[in-house]
C-alpha positions, -999 to 999 in steps of 0.1 A, spaced: 698 -385 425 673 -412 424 637 -407 415 625 -418 449 647 -391 465 633 -365 441 597 -375 448 604 -374 486 620 -339 481 590 -328 461 567 -340 488 586 -321 514 586 -289 493 549 -291 487 542 -297 523 563 -268 534 547 -245 507 512 -251 520 522 -245 556 512 -211 570 538 -195 593 522 -178 623 539 -144 631 532 -133 667 514 -100 669 533 -73 686 514 -51 711 542 -25 710 527 10 706 556 21 683 547 -6 658 510 1 658 488 17 631 478 44 655 515 55 660 521 55 622 490 77 616 500 100 645 535 105 631 521 111 596 497 137 609 525 154 629 548 154 599 522 168 575 512 194 601 549 204 606 556 208 569 523 226 562 528 248 593 563 259 581 549 266 546 520 287 561 544 306 584 567 314 554 537 325 534 526 348 562 561 362 565 562 371 528 527 385 528 529 407 559 565 413 569 588 411 538 595 444 520 599 437 484 605 473 472 638 480 455 659 508 469 663 537 444 693 534 421 722 556 430 729 586 409 765 590 399 778 625 392 807 634 371 802 606 347 807 609 309 786 590 284 803 564 264 806 571 227 
């Protein structure tokens, strides 16, 4: 490559580097910040609600008592 070709290429690269590309703004609701916050709140509420309902179940409904151990008759001790 010749030096003029390299300087031309460098000028094109510098020009393209400084150029700002405009991205069109989308007005779609499903890409908005409001939708993202709404889905986050719904997700956190769902997870927390399930945890709360599980805690209420274990506090008020679950019976954690062990049944009495069975007594076996006609057994001989070992030894």
